KOLRO-795439 format. One record per residue (C-alpha): residue number from 1; residue in three letters; z, x, y. Coordinates in steps of 0.05 Angstrom, whole numbers. Last residue first. Example, Ala and Ser with C-alpha at 12.3 -4.5 7.8 and 13.67 -1.06 7.14 Angstrom:
REC    nr   rest        Z        X        Y
REC     2    ser      143      273      -21
REC     1    ala      156      246      -90
***
This chain:
REC    nr   rest        Z        X        Y
REC   376    unk     2127     1192    -3213
REC   375    unk     2175     1166    -3266
REC   374    unk     2218     1229    -3272
REC   373    unk     2240     1226    -3200
REC   372    unk     2270     1293    -3180
REC   371    unk     2334     1333    -3177
REC   370    unk     2330     1409    -3174
REC   369    unk     2387     1454    -3194
REC   368    unk     2390     1525    -3167
REC   367    unk     2438     1560    -3214
REC   366    unk     2470     1625    -3192
REC   365    unk     2462     1689    -3154
REC   364    unk     2488     1705    -3085
REC   363    unk     2501     1767    -3043
REC   362    unk     2517     1752    -2970
REC   361    unk     2479     1781    -2911
REC   360    unk     2441     1833    -2952
REC   359    unk     2429     1778    -3003
REC   358    unk     2389     1740    -2951
REC   357    unk     2346     1801    -2938
REC   356    unk     2335     1808    -3012
REC   355    unk     2313     1736    -3017
REC   354    unk     2263     1748    -2960
REC   353    unk     2234     1808    -2995
REC   352    unk     2229     1773    -3062
REC   351    unk     2193     1713    -3030
REC   350    unk     2146     1759    -2992
REC   349    unk     2125     1790    -3058
REC   348    unk     2116     1722    -3090
REC   347    unk     2070     1697    -3034
REC   346    unk     2047     1624    -3040
REC   345    unk     2033     1601    -2969
REC   344    unk     2074     1544    -2939
REC   343    unk     2110     1589    -2889
REC   342    unk     2041     1605    -2863
REC   341    unk     2048     1535    -2832
REC   340    unk     2079     1566    -2770
REC   339    unk     2030     1539    -2719
REC   338    unk     1993     1478    -2743
REC   337    unk     1926     1494    -2775
REC   336    unk     1922     1433    -2821
REC   335    unk     1937     1388    -2760
REC   334    unk     1955     1315    -2772
REC   333    unk     1961     1279    -2705
REC   332    unk     1945     1210    -2731
REC   331    unk     1965     1199    -2805
REC   330    unk     1919     1203    -2866
REC   329    unk     1926     1279    -2870
REC   328    unk     2000     1272    -2886
REC   327    unk     2058     1300    -2845
REC   326    unk     2096     1364    -2839
REC   325    unk     2031     1404    -2841
REC   324    unk     1991     1445    -2891
REC   323    unk     2014     1410    -2954
REC   322    unk     1981     1425    -3020
REC   321    unk     1944     1362    -3043
REC   320    unk     1966     1316    -3099
REC   319    unk     1926     1275    -3150
REC   318    unk     1887     1337    -3169
REC   317    unk     1910     1336    -3241
REC   316    unk     1983     1329    -3220
REC   315    unk     2011     1385    -3264
REC   314    unk     1954     1434    -3265
REC   313    unk     1917     1423    -3200
REC   312    unk     1974     1402    -3153
REC   311    unk     2023     1451    -3184
REC   310    unk     1973     1508    -3181
REC   309    unk     1958     1495    -3107
REC   308    unk     2032     1490    -3090
REC   307    unk     2051     1557    -3119
REC   306    unk     2123     1557    -3098
REC   305    unk     2155     1626    -3087
REC   304    unk     2139     1628    -3012
REC   303    unk     2179     1563    -3002
REC   302    unk     2238     1591    -3041
REC   301    unk     2239     1653    -2998
REC   300    unk     2233     1614    -2933
REC   299    unk     2292     1571    -2955
REC   298    unk     2332     1633    -2973
REC   297    unk     2318     1666    -2906
REC   296    unk     2340     1604    -2868
REC   295    unk     2403     1598    -2910
REC   294    unk     2423     1669    -2895
REC   293    unk     2410     1659    -2821
REC   292    unk     2456     1599    -2818
REC   291    unk     2466     1553    -2878
REC   290    unk     2444     1557    -2950
REC   289    unk     2492     1608    -2980
REC   288    unk     2544     1554    -2997
REC   287    unk     2515     1483    -2995
REC   286    unk     2526     1443    -2931
REC   285    unk     2456     1461    -2908
REC   284    unk     2428     1413    -2960
REC   283    unk     2367     1440    -2997
REC   282    unk     2304     1397    -2992
REC   281    unk     2242     1401    -3034
REC   280    unk     2190     1356    -3002
REC   279    unk     2137     1306    -3024
REC   278    unk     2095     1276    -2969
REC   277    unk     2069     1206    -2961
REC   276    unk     2018     1171    -2916
REC   275    unk     1969     1166    -2973
REC   274    unk     1904     1204    -2982
REC   273    unk     1853     1165    -3023
REC   272    unk     1836     1154    -3096
REC   271    unk     1809     1087    -3120
REC   270    unk     1804     1071    -3194
REC   269    unk     1764     1008    -3210
REC   268    unk     1701     1051    -3215
REC   267    unk     1722     1076    -3284
REC   266    unk     1791     1051    -3303
REC   265    unk     1805     1086    -3369
REC   264    unk     1764     1148    -3355
REC   263    unk     1793     1156    -3286
REC   262    unk     1863     1143    -3315
REC   261    unk     1856     1199    -3367
REC   260    unk     1887     1263    -3339
REC   259    unk     1938     1228    -3294
REC   258    unk     1960     1184    -3352
REC   257    unk     2031     1208    -3365
REC   256    unk     2043     1220    -3291
REC   255    unk     2042     1145    -3277
REC   254    unk     1988     1120    -3229
REC   253    unk     2017     1092    -3165
REC   252    unk     1991     1031    -3127
REC   251    unk     1978      988    -3188
REC   250    unk     1937      927    -3169
REC   249    unk     1913      866    -3208
REC   248    unk     1964      864    -3265
REC   247    unk     1959      824    -3329
REC   246    unk     1888      850    -3338
REC   245    unk     1904      887    -3403
REC   244    unk     1891      955    -3371
REC   243    unk     1936      937    -3312
REC   242    unk     1990      911    -3358
REC   241    unk     1990      979    -3394
REC   240    unk     1995     1014    -3327
REC   239    unk     2055      971    -3308
REC   238    unk     2090      990    -3373
REC   237    unk     2076     1064    -3359
REC   236    unk     2101     1056    -3287
REC   235    unk     2173     1041    -3308
REC   234    unk     2225      986    -3301
REC   233    unk     2173      939    -3273
REC   232    unk     2184      885    -3221
REC   231    unk     2123      841    -3212
REC   230    unk     2107      829    -3138
REC   229    unk     2064      766    -3134
REC   228    unk     2022      762    -3071
REC   227    unk     1991      703    -3036
REC   226    unk     1931      663    -3014
REC   225    unk     1887      724    -3003
REC   224    unk     1855      762    -2946
REC   223    unk     1919      764    -2906
REC   222    unk     1915      771    -2830
REC   221    unk     1948      835    -2807
REC   220    unk     1940      837    -2731
REC   219    unk     1980      775    -2714
REC   218    unk     1969      700    -2717
REC   217    unk     2020      677    -2768
REC   216    unk     2036      603    -2772
REC   215    unk     1997      592    -2837
REC   214    unk     2041      643    -2873
REC   213    unk     2006      668    -2935
REC   212    unk     2047      660    -2999
REC   211    unk     2097      710    -3027
REC   210    unk     2126      711    -3097
REC   209    unk     2180      758    -3123
REC   208    unk     2186      781    -3195
REC   207    unk     2231      797    -3254
REC   206    unk     2291      840    -3236
REC   205    unk     2317      784    -3192
REC   204    unk     2276      721    -3190
REC   203    unk     2254      715    -3118
REC   202    unk     2205      659    -3103
REC   201    unk     2247      606    -3138
REC   200    unk     2209      567    -3192
REC   199    unk     2241      501    -3209
REC   198    unk     2208      468    -3149
REC   197    unk     2166      522    -3115
REC   196    unk     2188      579    -3069
REC   195    unk     2133      624    -3041
REC   194    unk     2171      667    -2992
REC   193    unk     2131      677    -2928
REC   192    unk     2071      721    -2913
REC   191    unk     2034      748    -2851
REC   190    unk     2099      760    -2814
REC   189    unk     2147      717    -2774
REC   188    unk     2205      719    -2823
REC   187    unk     2256      676    -2859
REC   186    unk     2293      714    -2912
REC   185    unk     2320      681    -2975
REC   184    unk     2368      729    -3010
REC   183    unk     2382      768    -2946
REC   182    unk     2391      702    -2909
REC   181    unk     2447      682    -2956
REC   180    unk     2485      746    -2940
REC   179    unk     2469      738    -2865
REC   178    unk     2500      669    -2860
REC   177    unk     2496      637    -2791
REC   176    unk     2466      700    -2761
REC   175    unk     2402      694    -2801
REC   174    unk     2389      622    -2779
REC   173    unk     2381      646    -2707
REC   172    unk     2316      680    -2728
REC   171    unk     2312      756    -2735
REC   170    unk     2265      804    -2700
REC   169    unk     2237      869    -2730
REC   168    unk     2261      935    -2700
REC   167    unk     2292      962    -2765
REC   166    unk     2224      951    -2798
REC   165    unk     2184     1002    -2758
REC   164    unk     2133      973    -2709
REC   163    unk     2175      994    -2649
REC   162    unk     2173     1067    -2667
REC   161    unk     2109     1080    -2627
REC   160    unk     2144     1056    -2563
REC   159    unk     2200     1106    -2574
REC   158    unk     2151     1165    -2582
REC   157    unk     2163     1199    -2515
REC   156    unk     2239     1191    -2515
REC   155    unk     2266     1208    -2446
REC   154    unk     2342     1203    -2445
REC   153    unk     2398     1156    -2464
REC   152    unk     2350     1098    -2469
REC   151    unk     2347     1034    -2429
REC   150    unk     2312      973    -2459
REC   149    unk     2290      911    -2423
REC   148    unk     2275      840    -2446
REC   147    unk     2221      788    -2435
REC   146    unk     2196      726    -2470
REC   145    unk     2256      680    -2469
REC   144    unk     2279      712    -2404
REC   143    unk     2310      776    -2378
REC   142    unk     2349      796    -2440
REC   141    unk     2383      863    -2431
REC   140    unk     2391      920    -2480
REC   139    unk     2421      987    -2457
REC   138    unk     2492      959    -2459
REC   137    unk     2488      956    -2535
REC   136    unk     2525      896    -2563
REC   135    unk     2590      890    -2602
REC   134    unk     2632      937    -2560
REC   133    unk     2691      985    -2571
REC   132    unk     2671      996    -2643
REC   131    unk     2722     1028    -2690
REC   130    unk     2680     1072    -2735
REC   129    unk     2635     1081    -2674
REC   128    unk     2566     1050    -2676
REC   127    unk     2578      997    -2623
REC   126    unk     2603     1046    -2570
REC   125    unk     2555     1101    -2590
REC   124    unk     2495     1055    -2584
REC   123    unk     2510     1037    -2512
REC   122    unk     2446     1068    -2484
REC   121    unk     2392     1066    -2537
REC   120    unk     2370     1130    -2572
REC   119    unk     2416     1115    -2632
REC   118    unk     2380     1051    -2651
REC   117    unk     2343     1081    -2711
REC   116    unk     2410     1107    -2737
REC   115    unk     2431     1038    -2761
REC   114    unk     2379     1035    -2816
REC   113    unk     2429     1029    -2872
REC   112    unk     2468      973    -2839
REC   111    unk     2544      976    -2844
REC   110    unk     2556      910    -2806
REC   109    unk     2621      937    -2779
REC   108    unk     2584      994    -2747
REC   107    unk     2542      951    -2701
REC   106    unk     2472      980    -2694
REC   105    unk     2434      932    -2739
REC   104    unk     2467      871    -2709
REC   103    unk     2452      896    -2639
REC   102    unk     2379      905    -2659
REC   101    unk     2374      835    -2689
REC   100    unk     2407      803    -2627
REC    99    unk     2359      840    -2581
REC    98    unk     2297      822    -2621
REC    97    unk     2308      748    -2633
REC    96    unk     2340      744    -2563
REC    95    unk     2272      762    -2533
REC    94    unk     2244      701    -2568
REC    93    unk     2209      684    -2633
REC    92    unk     2211      608    -2636
REC    91    unk     2239      567    -2694
REC    90    unk     2187      536    -2742
REC    89    unk     2221      557    -2807
REC    88    unk     2165      609    -2816
REC    87    unk     2186      643    -2752
REC    86    unk     2147      628    -2689
REC    85    unk     2102      665    -2640
REC    84    unk     2070      621    -2587
REC    83    unk     2072      666    -2526
REC    82    unk     2063      742    -2530
REC    81    unk     2127      780    -2516
REC    80    unk     2142      823    -2455
REC    79    unk     2179      889    -2461
REC    78    unk     2204      928    -2401
REC    77    unk     2223     1000    -2420
REC    76    unk     2268     1049    -2383
REC    75    unk     2273     1119    -2410
REC    74    unk     2201     1140    -2425
REC    73    unk     2193     1149    -2349
REC    72    unk     2142     1099    -2325
REC    71    unk     2151     1047    -2379
REC    70    unk     2116      984    -2401
REC    69    unk     2111      950    -2469
REC    68    unk     2062      892    -2463
REC    67    unk     2042      830    -2500
REC    66    unk     2090      847    -2556
REC    65    unk     2086      809    -2622
REC    64    unk     2030      855    -2645
REC    63    unk     2013      914    -2600
REC    62    unk     1974      969    -2633
REC    61    unk     1991     1031    -2673
REC    60    unk     1942     1075    -2712
REC    59    unk     1968     1092    -2782
REC    58    unk     1899     1095    -2813
REC    57    unk     1909     1029    -2850
REC    56    unk     1930      996    -2785
REC    55    unk     1999      999    -2753
REC    54    unk     2039      943    -2720
REC    53    unk     2078      938    -2655
REC    52    unk     2130      889    -2629
REC    51    unk     2147      872    -2700
REC    50    unk     2121      825    -2754
REC    49    unk     2162      804    -2815
REC    48    unk     2152      779    -2886
REC    47    unk     2099      830    -2905
REC    46    unk     2138      890    -2881
REC    45    unk     2200      863    -2915
REC    44    unk     2164      862    -2982
REC    43    unk     2139      934    -2981
REC    42    unk     2206      956    -2952
REC    41    unk     2246      927    -3010
REC    40    unk     2207      969    -3060
REC    39    unk     2206     1031    -3017
REC    38    unk     2280     1033    -3001
REC    37    unk     2307     1031    -2930
REC    36    unk     2325      957    -2924
REC    35    unk     2389      944    -2884
REC    34    unk     2360      934    -2814
REC    33    unk     2303      891    -2843
REC    32    unk     2348      846    -2885
REC    31    unk     2318      834    -2954
REC    30    unk     2381      841    -2996
REC    29    unk     2388      911    -3024
REC    28    unk     2358      957    -3077
REC    27    unk     2294      917    -3082
REC    26    unk     2272      906    -3155
REC    25    unk     2210      946    -3169
REC    24    unk     2137      935    -3153
REC    23    unk     2069      926    -3185
REC    22    unk     2018      878    -3155
REC    21    unk     1991      809    -3174
REC    20    unk     1941      781    -3123
REC    19    unk     1943      706    -3116
REC    18    unk     1882      660    -3109
REC    17    unk     1854      673    -3179
REC    16    unk     1919      656    -3213
REC    15    unk     1937      693    -3278
REC    14    unk     1899      753    -3256
REC    13    unk     1833      788    -3273
REC    12    unk     1796      853    -3280
REC    11    unk     1854      898    -3261
REC    10    unk     1852      945    -3201
REC     9    unk     1877     1016    -3202
REC     8    unk     1903     1051    -3141
REC     7    unk     1918     1125    -3134
REC     6    unk     1944     1140    -3064
REC     5    unk     1944     1215    -3056
REC     4    unk     2009     1252    -3045
REC     3    unk     2021     1310    -2998
REC     2    unk     2059     1371    -3022
REC     1    unk     2120     1408    -2995
***
């Protein structure tokens, strides 16, 4: 496991001075919050919608659409919304906007990719079954236009903190009239809205997506620009070339091919800072020899055989940091001295010993194939 740094380069100009042009990729799915779990789609959805909570640049949470989220037992929650919130089509954000969106996300027949986020809620199992016996979770109850309650299956200490994640965003009534059409032209309550113009639709698939600031937004993430243009690149090298030629304002990931030269190319326009990202090597427990005690020993052996420091220095030119925790240093709660992180130490002798112990349970030799992103 390694922790990534955010490497951002800024161009010297843009086509329109009031719009920031940033790199992106074509979203993998229509822009429905409960069905968007890819990075490219998520970056857009997070700007189109606002949730009960939001997070600042340090990952610290604060109330956004919610006026209060009260609980005495981490099981029963009473949520009250701030007055005056609207979607960009002018319709009000109500308790139903949240409850209906969550029920839609949980219902198995809707096949939403982020369905599992609702699993702590009472009644989830009934709506999430392959043959649902209900269409709404019994643990959700609308009290009034600005208030609803949530009952969980058991105490969940971090449930409140999760409520800024995209699966928990609200949806307007218009979404439920034609969800397929809505996914192509979402209507949100966030800091931006789609920037459609006559003859120039906001979302041109595999080309770009335009957002403009939402004048009706009054949350925690006020834009400092008039809009964003997400340009969809097939690879980071092309995006980097556009950055150097001032056709791109911001590139949030430097391609591996220029890690040794980007500081020279960009000078003080390059910004390096820890990002809320970690890189992990995961081996499915369903694979032979990687479950039970044998699998535990093999995982520890592989971990001890990885020289994270050398990889970060030699391959990533210092753009990565050897992990010392399960999370990134930019997030609250990070602890570089967390108990058990000796498993992250490079120790070839320990690796051989652990592998031998696994072989004593069940002898194995073969090909250990690793899949990875070749574009950074």
